[in-house]
Phi, psi and omega in degrees: 000137185279165183292323180293326178291314183294324183294326182284338185260330190250342191243032179291345183289339182237069187295327184296326183264314193275340181273356176291123184241152171235146178264132181227155172240128177272128178233124180293130184296142175299343179293342174276098190267330182295126182295321178299318179291322178296318181297325183276342185248349185292134177246155173300148183268002179297138182296146173230162180260135177226160177300141180296335183269005184295146180244186183305313185293322177294320177296322178298321177295321178298314181297316178298322178296315181293333177274002181060041174253171176299144178256126181304135183279330176262108182228201175283188182291347182280346187264145175261164183279336180085168181260171179296322180297319179294324178297321177296319179296323181297332182299335181270356183266164176292154181298154177291148176246127173287132181244154170246161187224142177247128172240116182057041178066019175239140177297136182283115180232003179238168169305147189305312182296319179296319180295321179296318178295319179299324180274359179072030183264141177283135178263008177287335178247164180297133176277137177268123178244117172279138179232152180200156178301131182289150176286127183283156179297145174302136182238120181295126182227010177175161175203162180273172169290161180294130182266166185292337186210175181304148173263114191251345180203151176202157174205150182249133178255104184296329181296331180248354182064035186237139173262129176255136176231147174244139185247164175292346176273003179081009184263133174265128182232154175240146180225150168216156182290129183276339179101354179239043182058037181219139176266124183268125174283109187278308182204165182208161178213137175282092191275326187221163176267352177235175180300141175280122184261339183208156186204139177216134183235151179206155177266127180219129175053045179062016174234174179245134178246131180230131179253138179227140175238149191224166173291346177277011175072017179253150177228123184220163171236146175241147170262129186233142164239176190303327184235019179211155180212122182236138175296130187254308183204154175244133185249116188231156176091002182253338185221148177233020178210179180305136181266122188253349182204148179207146180211121176275149178223104184253021174277150180087196186280337181227163179258129176239165185218142174244146178216147179232149184239178186295333180275358184092009179282140180237130180232143176245133185234147170263113182284131178310129187288330179275133177263017180246007173104359179283134180272085183237016178255152177297149181060031183233138171236153182237127178202156176291126189228143177292144180289173183299324182259024183082165183074158183277124180290147176059033185293337179291322183265359178056035178271130178275130184283135182267138178251126188242138175256152183290147171287315179222149177209119183223167172268104187266327181223168180270355179212187187311127172274105188264350181211137177225142175208133175289140186290160177271119182246021181111187186277348182293139177247008184265346182245146180292140174294139186255358180237153180229131180259134183231148174225147191218164174290349177278011179077001186261152170233139183222156171243127180247137167277110188287342177287323180255348186055041176255142174280119183254354174202132178229127178240137180251120178264185181250357183222159174300140174264117181263340180200153183217140177214142182259144174299151186289341184229022177194176175264031167277129183239155173248140177233150176252155183216162178290345183275021175073015189242145172252132182238150177248139182228137175265105185249026176288140181229161173260008174082004182244113179057223179256020181281127182258136174278345176261196184263349186063028189293154167237096179256117181270131170284159184301133180297113185238323175292157182254002181204182180317126175274114191272329185207145174226136179220133178274144176299135179286348184243337182240113184288357179255352189247135173219167180226152180223152170237160186213162174292351174281359175086010183250157170245127180239141175249131185238149164244121189292354175279003173222146179277353179256148179293149175289313185215151175227129177227158176283127179265346176230152185274326185264139177295137181097342176284155186248139170270125190248336185203162178206165177206143174273133171250203178277094183071020185221147168243129176257149175217155178211160182189208186283353176276358173066024180232133174276126179256148179235124181240128171289132183219084185236158175285000000 
């Protein structure tokens, strides 16, 4: 039963409040791209009347009623319980779908009339509400065995379907879903003598390349297949302190890499193009080299380890560069991205033209940046901070000097975490959705069209443990932290 029907039958006792109606038009959101889904969810756009006090859940019940689906029985105060005959009829209907709603491009989180007033919209005309299936809460569906040390960094390689993790013990590990609610540890390598602070993975030549930076001041890449991992190259001469951030860029004809260190140093590297050990890249030498832990690396395959020098190396910030992201240059995947976005403990964010190594945009924040992630279809970035807050920045530029084509905004999402926000990652498929982890042990999923998080789940089982890193997979969010266990959460619409 819909909210407008229930309001006319059950709430006659409070006419001053309950008989106030607003006219609305339901419009299916363009984010619903599947034609089959659009055909099954599309509603007529003719205006209908609903109670002015109706909220998201009541509107969801109205949409399900109009789609001739089951109507959720536990709703807001606007919904009625229905009769036994209606319950029997519902058994033959399709299950109810939870919906979310956009009013003036903002998620509806207030009573409809209050939200319209807040947005400055006139209620004399029908309000347009975009609707779409709501994102379901992350559901824990697997975890790894307990590892020897903290999980400090991770990244997911979609081309191989493999999760890479870096540990405080300096070990690089790979995981894949085993299918029985368990994450299988596929292979590992003792990559560093200190904790791994950053990690970036990419698919190249039907193989996977993963770069790791450590507190031991080393930066290396490994070539990985599902059941093997070989040291590929060692990058030297660019840093003299702990390496805090790294980002691979495999668009275009060659693969390049950026890395940042604790002193604010930024280096750009040309990654050797051959993943079989040939030294054919600029600033590259090939020689038999001892592995990180002593002994000759890859001695079984007789691969000579390549040593790479930086193309460029500059002082970009006055303190630790904690986040790096290659800029968004449009939909083309054939050309190398020419801009690099950086975030630092010096409270600053910058955009660099990597061809000239010039800073073309500098923004000054008020808090330390602990993590940075870029939206999938723009140069809007999200940053994490120790003050429990996630912030959004518009870092779009027109490429001339420090003139920004965006607003350079600092929009703070509502403070929801209770401790240091350790990691932020934007969804690779939804430009409005991001996720965060915190030292409070939680994982939160956000839609930037609302200042409040969509969902909050525990990322660690024991109280006092910290969630330190996360990564988006295919319909999955992975997290790791001081409990030494990789968690896997299903996160689907």
